DSSP file (Angstrom, degrees, kcal/mol; ACC not computed):
  #  RESIDUE AA STRUCTURE BP1 BP2  ACC     N-H-->O    O-->H-N    N-H-->O    O-->H-N    TCO  KAPPA ALPHA  PHI   PSI    X-CA   Y-CA   Z-CA
    1    1 A M              0   0    0      0, 0.0     2,-0.4     0, 0.0     0, 0.0   0.000 360.0 360.0 360.0 127.3  -78.3   -3.7   51.6
    2    2 A S        -     0   0    0      2,-0.0     2,-0.5     0, 0.0     0, 0.0  -0.756 360.0-145.7 -97.3 139.6  -75.1   -3.3   49.4
    3    3 A K        -     0   0    0     -2,-0.4     2,-0.5     2,-0.0     0, 0.0  -0.916  11.8-142.3-107.5 128.2  -73.8    0.0   48.4
    4    4 A L        -     0   0    0     -2,-0.5     2,-0.4     2,-0.0    -2,-0.0  -0.765  17.6-171.5 -92.2 128.1  -72.1    0.2   44.9
    5    5 A S        -     0   0    0     -2,-0.5     2,-0.4     2,-0.0    -2,-0.0  -0.952   5.0-160.4-119.1 139.8  -69.1    2.5   44.6
    6    6 A R        -     0   0    0     -2,-0.4     2,-0.4     2,-0.0    -2,-0.0  -0.969   4.3-168.6-121.5 135.8  -67.4    3.4   41.4
    7    7 A Y        +     0   0    0     -2,-0.4     2,-0.3     0, 0.0    -2,-0.0  -0.944   9.5 175.8-120.9 142.5  -63.8    4.6   41.0
    8    8 A S        -     0   0    0     -2,-0.4     3,-0.1     1,-0.0    -2,-0.0  -0.897  38.9 -73.5-139.7 170.6  -62.3    6.1   37.9
    9    9 A R        -     0   0    0     -2,-0.3     2,-0.3     1,-0.1    -1,-0.0  -0.324  55.8-100.7 -63.6 143.7  -59.0    7.7   36.8
   10   10 A Y        -     0   0    0      1,-0.1    -1,-0.1    -2,-0.0     3,-0.1  -0.517  38.5-171.3 -66.4 128.4  -58.4   11.3   38.0
   11   11 A T        -     0   0    0      1,-0.3     2,-0.2    -2,-0.3    -1,-0.1   0.193  44.9 -65.3-116.3  16.9  -59.3   13.6   35.0
   12   12 A G  S    S+     0   0    0      2,-0.1    -1,-0.3     1,-0.0     0, 0.0  -0.750  71.5 107.1 132.8-178.1  -58.1   17.1   36.0
   13   13 A G  S    S-     0   0    0     -2,-0.2    -1,-0.0    -3,-0.1    -3,-0.0  -0.468  80.9 -19.1  97.1-174.3  -58.6   19.9   38.4
   14   14 A P  S    S-     0   0    0      0, 0.0    -2,-0.1     0, 0.0     3,-0.0  -0.321  80.0 -95.5 -66.0 149.7  -56.3   21.0   41.2
   15   15 A D    >   -     0   0    0      1,-0.2     3,-1.2     2,-0.1    -2,-0.1  -0.523  31.0-153.8 -66.0 116.2  -53.9   18.4   42.5
   16   16 A P  T 3  S+     0   0    0      0, 0.0    -1,-0.2     0, 0.0    -3,-0.0   0.697  93.3  48.3 -68.9 -16.8  -55.6   16.9   45.5
   17   17 A L  T 3  S+     0   0    0      2,-0.1    -2,-0.1     3,-0.0     0, 0.0   0.418  84.9 112.2-101.9   0.6  -52.3   16.0   47.0
   18   18 A A  S <  S-     0   0    0     -3,-1.2     0, 0.0     1,-0.1     0, 0.0  -0.449  80.5 -99.8 -71.9 144.9  -50.6   19.4   46.6
   19   19 A P        -     0   0    0      0, 0.0    -1,-0.1     0, 0.0    -4,-0.1  -0.387  27.6-128.7 -62.8 144.2  -49.9   21.3   49.8
   20   20 A P  S    S+     0   0    0      0, 0.0     2,-0.4     0, 0.0    -2,-0.1   0.734  88.8  31.2 -69.0 -21.0  -52.6   23.9   50.4
   21   21 A V  S    S-     0   0    0     34,-0.0     2,-1.0     4,-0.0     3,-0.1  -0.995  78.8-121.5-139.1 140.6  -50.0   26.7   50.9
   22   22 A D     >  -     0   0    0     -2,-0.4     4,-2.5     1,-0.2     5,-0.2  -0.743  29.2-159.5 -77.4 105.5  -46.6   27.5   49.5
   23   23 A L  H  > S+     0   0    0     -2,-1.0     4,-2.9     1,-0.2     5,-0.3   0.860  86.2  54.1 -61.2 -38.3  -44.8   27.6   52.8
   24   24 A R  H  > S+     0   0    0      1,-0.2     4,-2.1     2,-0.2    -1,-0.2   0.935 111.8  45.0 -61.1 -45.5  -41.8   29.6   51.5
   25   25 A E  H  > S+     0   0    0      2,-0.2     4,-2.1     1,-0.2    -2,-0.2   0.900 114.0  49.5 -65.5 -41.4  -44.1   32.3   50.1
   26   26 A A  H  X S+     0   0    0     -4,-2.5     4,-2.5     2,-0.2     5,-0.2   0.926 112.3  47.0 -64.7 -45.1  -46.2   32.3   53.3
   27   27 A L  H  X S+     0   0    0     -4,-2.9     4,-3.0     1,-0.2     5,-0.2   0.865 110.3  53.7 -65.9 -35.1  -43.1   32.7   55.6
   28   28 A E  H  X S+     0   0    0     -4,-2.1     4,-2.2    -5,-0.3    -1,-0.2   0.929 111.1  45.6 -63.1 -44.8  -41.7   35.4   53.4
   29   29 A A  H  X S+     0   0    0     -4,-2.1     4,-1.7     2,-0.2    -2,-0.2   0.921 117.1  43.8 -65.3 -44.4  -45.0   37.4   53.6
   30   30 A I  H  X S+     0   0    0     -4,-2.5     4,-2.4     1,-0.2    -2,-0.2   0.928 113.4  51.6 -66.5 -45.0  -45.2   36.9   57.4
   31   31 A G  H  X S+     0   0    0     -4,-3.0     4,-2.6     1,-0.2    -2,-0.2   0.879 107.0  53.5 -60.2 -39.9  -41.5   37.6   57.9
   32   32 A Q  H  X S+     0   0    0     -4,-2.2     4,-1.1    -5,-0.2    -1,-0.2   0.926 110.7  46.4 -61.7 -45.0  -41.7   40.8   56.0
   33   33 A D  H  <>S+     0   0    0     -4,-1.7     5,-2.3     1,-0.2     3,-0.3   0.905 112.5  50.1 -64.6 -41.0  -44.5   42.1   58.2
   34   34 A V  H ><5S+     0   0    0     -4,-2.4     3,-1.8     1,-0.2    -2,-0.2   0.905 107.6  53.4 -64.3 -41.2  -42.7   41.0   61.4
   35   35 A M  H 3<5S+     0   0    0     -4,-2.6    -1,-0.2     1,-0.3    -2,-0.2   0.774 105.0  56.3 -64.8 -24.7  -39.5   42.8   60.2
   36   36 A E  T 3<5S-     0   0    0     -4,-1.1    -1,-0.3    -3,-0.3    -2,-0.2   0.414 131.6 -92.6 -86.5   1.7  -41.6   46.0   59.7
   37   37 A G  T < 5S+     0   0    0     -3,-1.8    -3,-0.2     1,-0.3     2,-0.2   0.429  80.5 136.1 107.2  -0.3  -42.8   45.8   63.4
   38   38 A T      < -     0   0    0     -5,-2.3    -1,-0.3    -6,-0.1    -2,-0.1  -0.546  59.9-108.3 -79.3 145.6  -46.0   43.8   63.2
   39   39 A S     >  -     0   0    0     -2,-0.2     4,-2.8     1,-0.1     5,-0.2  -0.399  26.5-117.3 -68.4 150.9  -46.6   41.0   65.8
   40   40 A P  H  > S+     0   0    0      0, 0.0     4,-2.4     0, 0.0     5,-0.2   0.886 115.7  52.3 -56.8 -39.3  -46.3   37.5   64.4
   41   41 A R  H  > S+     0   0    0      1,-0.2     4,-2.1     2,-0.2     5,-0.1   0.928 112.6  43.9 -63.1 -44.8  -49.9   36.8   65.3
   42   42 A R  H  > S+     0   0    0      2,-0.2     4,-2.7     1,-0.2    -1,-0.2   0.883 111.6  54.5 -67.4 -38.6  -51.1   39.9   63.4
   43   43 A A  H  X S+     0   0    0     -4,-2.8     4,-2.3     2,-0.2    -2,-0.2   0.905 109.7  47.0 -62.6 -41.9  -48.8   39.1   60.5
   44   44 A L  H  X S+     0   0    0     -4,-2.4     4,-2.3     2,-0.2    -2,-0.2   0.927 112.1  50.2 -64.6 -44.5  -50.3   35.6   60.1
   45   45 A S  H  X S+     0   0    0     -4,-2.1     4,-1.8     1,-0.2    -2,-0.2   0.915 112.1  47.3 -59.3 -44.4  -53.8   37.0   60.3
   46   46 A E  H  X S+     0   0    0     -4,-2.7     4,-3.3     2,-0.2     5,-0.4   0.888 109.8  52.9 -66.0 -39.7  -53.0   39.6   57.6
   47   47 A M  H  X S+     0   0    0     -4,-2.3     4,-2.8     1,-0.2    -1,-0.2   0.910 110.5  47.7 -63.1 -41.4  -51.4   37.0   55.4
   48   48 A L  H  < S+     0   0    0     -4,-2.3    10,-1.6     2,-0.2    -1,-0.2   0.861 115.5  45.8 -66.9 -34.6  -54.5   34.8   55.6
   49   49 A R  H  < S+     0   0    0     -4,-1.8    10,-2.4     8,-0.2    11,-0.3   0.937 122.6  33.8 -72.1 -47.5  -56.7   37.9   54.9
   50   50 A R  H  < S-     0   0    0     -4,-3.3     7,-0.8     7,-0.2    -2,-0.2   0.856  97.5-153.9 -76.6 -36.8  -54.7   39.2   52.0
   51   51 A G  B  <  -A   56   0A   0     -4,-2.8     2,-0.2    -5,-0.4    -1,-0.2  -0.375  14.6 -95.3  86.0-174.4  -53.5   35.9   50.6
   52   52 A T        -     0   0    0      3,-3.0     3,-0.3    -2,-0.1     5,-0.1  -0.693  42.5 -82.7-129.8-176.7  -50.4   35.4   48.5
   53   53 A K  S    S+     0   0    0      1,-0.2    -1,-0.0    -2,-0.2    -2,-0.0   0.887 130.5  29.2 -57.8 -39.6  -49.6   35.2   44.8
   54   54 A N  S    S+     0   0    0      1,-0.2    -1,-0.2   -32,-0.1    -3,-0.0   0.437 119.6  56.6-103.6  -1.2  -50.6   31.6   44.6
   55   55 A M  S    S-     0   0    0     -3,-0.3    -3,-3.0   -33,-0.1    -1,-0.2  -0.958  76.9-135.4-135.2 116.1  -53.3   31.5   47.3
   56   56 A P  B     -A   51   0A   0      0, 0.0    -5,-0.3     0, 0.0     2,-0.1  -0.413  23.9-140.2 -67.6 144.6  -56.3   33.8   47.4
   57   57 A G    >   -     0   0    0     -7,-0.8     3,-1.1    -8,-0.1    -8,-0.2  -0.274  32.0 -88.8 -93.7-175.5  -57.0   35.3   50.8
   58   58 A A  T 3  S+     0   0    0    -10,-1.6    -9,-0.2     1,-0.2    -8,-0.2   0.767 124.2  60.6 -66.6 -25.5  -60.3   35.9   52.6
   59   59 A D  T 3         0   0    0    -10,-2.4    -1,-0.2     1,-0.2    -9,-0.1   0.687 360.0 360.0 -74.4 -17.5  -60.6   39.3   50.9
   60   60 A K    <         0   0    0     -3,-1.1    -1,-0.2   -11,-0.3    -2,-0.2   0.439 360.0 360.0 -99.4 360.0  -60.6   37.8   47.4
């Protein structure tokens, strides 16, 4: 049994090859929390929960 596949030109939507997170923005958010006394593990958890300007978090 042969399976037919069709491919076409990409026609829009989010860039499938774009990185999922802006690393500079994520490190800035985590670094700010760490400088305020939060543990790195907790800062990462909070950043993932809150999100960033360009990445919605779990709360959104």
